[in-house]
N, C-alpha and C positions, 0 to 999 in steps of 0.2 A: 698769787693771792693768798695772804696769810689768814689762817683760821685760829691762831693762837688766842686772840681776845675772845672770839666767839665760843671756843671750847671752854675757856676759863669761866665765862658767864654761865654756860650750861652746867658746869660742875657745881657752881653755887646754887643754881636752880634745882639741882637734884635733891637738895635738902627738903624740897616741898613734896617729894613723892610720898605716898601713903605706904606704910610698911605692912608686913604680914600680920603683925600684932593688931594693927588697926582693923584689918578685915576680919580677924578672929572676933574682936569685940563687936563689930558691926553686924556680923551675921547672927550673933546671939541676941540681938535686940528683939524685944517682944513685939513692938509695934513700929510702923513706919515713922510715926512721929518721933519716937525715941531714936531711931536710926538717923533721921534727918538732923536731930539735935547733935548727935555725935559728928555728923558730916559738917555741921555748922562750925565746929571747932577747928576745922582744917582750912586750907586755902580755898576750898569750894564754898565756904561760908559766905563769902562776899556776893555770891550769886543767889543766895536764898533771901528772897524778898518777903514782905508781909503776905499772909495768906498761905494757901496750900500750893506752893510752887512745885510743878511736876519735876520729879528728879531728873528726867531726861533733859529738860531745859537747863537745869543746874549744871549737869555734866557737859552738855554741848557748849554752854557759855564759857566754861573753863577751858575747853579745848580751843575754842575760837580765840579767846584771849591769849592763850599760849602761842598760837600762830602769829598773832599781832605783835606779841612781845619779841618773838624771834625775828620778825621782819625788820625790827629796829637795828639789829646788829649782825645778822647773817650776811656775809659778803655777796653771795649769789643766791637770789631769791628762788631760783629754779629748784634748789634743794627742798624748798617748801612746796613747790608745785608738784614734785613727784610724790610727795606724801598726800597732797590734797586731791590729786588726779582721780584716784579711785572713788572718792566722794562725788566728783563731778560726773563720772561715768555712771555711777549708781543712780544719780538724779536723772540722767538721760533715760535710763531703763524705767524708772518710776513714771516719768512723763509719757514715755512711749506706751507702757502697759495701760496707763489711764486712757490714752488716745485710742488704743485698740478696743478697749471696752466701750468707749463712746461710739465708735464705729458700729458696734453691735447692739447699740441701744442702751448701754449702761451709763453710769454717771462717772464723770471725771473725779479723780481723787489725787490731791497733791499734798496730803497731810504727812506723807512719809518722806518728803524732800528734806535734805540736810543742808544746813547753812555752812557746813564744814568745807564745801567745795570752793574753788577759786572763782568759779563763774557764778554770778548772781542768779539765784533760783528764778526770780521773776523774768529776768532776761532770757533764761534758758527755756522757760515755759512759752514765752511769746515767740521765740525763734522756732521751736519745734512745732507748736500748734499753728503758727503762721507760715510754716515751711520756708523760713528765711534762715538757712543753715550756713550760708556762705562765709560769715564772719567768725563762726565757731572754731576754736583751736583744736589741736590734737588729731586732726583728720576726721573730726566728727561731721564735717560738711559732706563727706563721702559715706561715712559709716551709717548715718541716720537714714538716708534714702535707701541704702542697701537693706537695712533692717526692716524698713517698711515693705520693700519688695518681697523679702522672705516671708513676712507675716501674711501678706496678701496671697502668696502662693500656698502657704501651709496652714495659716490661721493658728500658728503655734507661737505664743509669746516667748517660750523658752528658746526656740530656734532663732528668733529675732535677738534675744538677749545674747546669744552666743556670738553674734556678729559684733555687738558692742563690746563684749569682753575681749574678743580677738583684737579689736582696735585699741582697747585700753593697754594690753600688754605690749603691743607693737609701739604705741606712743611712749610708754614708760621706758622701754628699751632704747628707743631713739633719743629720748631726753638724757638718759643715763650715759649713753655714748657721747652725746654732745658735751656733757659736763666733764668728760674725760677723767672719771674717777673709777678705777678698776673695781674697787669694793662695791660701788653702787651698781655696776653692771652685773656683778655676781649676785647681788641681792635681788635684782629684778628677775634673773634667771631662776634663782631659788624660789622666789614667790610664784612663778609660773609652775615650777615643779610641784610645789606644795599644793597649789590649787588642783593640779591634775591628779596627784596622788589621792587627795581627799575625795575628789569626784569618783575616782576609780573604786575606792573602798565603798562608798555609798552605793554606787551602781552595782558592784559585785554582790553587795548584801541583798539587793532586791532581784538578783539573778538576771540582770540585763546582759544580753549577749555581747561579748567583747567587740565584735564587728560593728554592732549598733552603737556601742559606747564610744567607739573611735571618734565619732563626730563631736563629742563633748570635750575633747582634750585640745589644749592650745599649743601653738608653736611658741618658740622663744626661750624654752628652758634648756637645761643641760640634758634632760631626758626628752627624746622626741615623742610625739603622740603615739607612734608605733611601739616605742619602748613601754609606755604606760599600758597600751592595749595588751601587749604580751603578758604584762604583769597580771592582768585580770584573768588570764587563762590558767594561772597557777593557784594552788591552794594557798589560803591566807598565811599558813604557817611558814611558807617558804619566801614570803615577801622580804623578810629581813635579809635573807641570804642573797636574793636577787638584787637588792638595793645596797649590798654591803660596800660597793665602791662609791657610795654617796653618803652624805651626812644623814640621810633618812633611814639607813639600815638599822642604826641603833634604836630608833623609835620602835620599830617592829620587832626587833630581837627581844626587847623588854616585855612585849605583849603576846608573844607567840603561843604561850601556854594557857592563855585565857580562853574560856569557852563562852562567856557572856558577850555576844557581839555588840549589844547595845552599849555596854560599858567600854568595849574596845573602841567603838566609834567615837564615844565621848572623849576618851583619853587620847586617841590619835589626833582628833581635831584640836585638842588643847596643845598637844606637843607640836603639831605642825605650825600653829599660830606662834608658839614660843620660839620655834626655830627661826622665824623671821627676825627676831631680835638677836638670837645666838649667832647667826651668820655675820652680824656686824659687831659682835662684842669685842673683838680684838682691837677695834678702833678706840675703845675706851681708854686704852693705855698709851694712846698717841696724842700728844698735846696740840697737834696741828691738823689732825685728820678731819676733813670735811664730813666724812661719814658720821661723825658724832652728832651732827644736826638731825639726820634721819633717825639715828639710834635713839636720841632723846624723845623725838616725836612718837616713835613706835612704843617706847616705854610708857609714855603718857597715854597712848591709845589703849595699851594693855591695862593700865590702871583704870581707865574709863570703863572698859569691858568688865573688869572685876566688880566695879561699883554697880553697874547695871545688874549683874547676876545677883549680888548680895541684896540689893534693894528690892528687886523683883521677888526674891525669896522671902524677905521679911514682909513685904506688902501683901503677898498672897498666902502666907503661912505654909510655904513649901518645905519639903524635907531638908533640914540643915545639912545633913551629911552629904546628900546628893549635890547641894549647892557648893559645898567645900570642894567636892571633886571637880567641879567645873572651873573653879578659880585657878588661874595660872600661878606659877611660882612667884611668891612675894619677894620683895627686895629685902 
């Protein structure tokens, strides 16, 4: 299956990416109206309709349109599925948490559902609330009842979410293996590791006992949950050395002399997110590598994340310097 044409199309589409200079101008805008006017001069402008269009809707519309564009020429649509799968699973968690609250007398809320998933959100709501899970993909027909069982025993939405997250990573790894693309399998493993390391840092910061934290770490990465648990038992300054055999070591080496843990958390989170793109970056030099499809989508995702940060900053008058720090590396 040749990806030469698909990669050529993606190269042309890369010209639409917003560069670092644009984000510099955007974040200096005085008002949200001014910022949206600047955004209107880019590819996002086609989604700005009359009236005060919420910028989240503008960004989501561009991401959805990007997926639809790629569907027209990507040879194997499962490459899009592995990108959209986390959105589907996040929607499952949103619906379940809403249902948990309803069981305790609260109101259902579905306003945080994302249209970025491959499964129609209305279909997903009806399936979960009607307990008709059988037709749902990715092993959700087993994972959702399990999550319900965990919640009924513990009344902990977080514990139920862990069940869904575990199924997400297992489903992503299974799909990557089925696609038989080595770079994609490594990327899924890297994503699991990044998730676990980020969780370990946050849990260590609030002094959670490593033995307790062990239950928050997922299988499927190059690092086992036990490896990550042992990391928590070490001082932060040594994490770079302990991870030196991985691509994560350099992230912590660069931060080991920092004393401001809040700043460290911010920077590590940003670098872990950026590493999901870096791990696929070698594919950019290969004219037929299918990994380029996911690489492009991840770059688009990072662009969307930067836009949300910049626009929230402008809309709420937040500290510009802090917002710049949150932005990932521009193109």
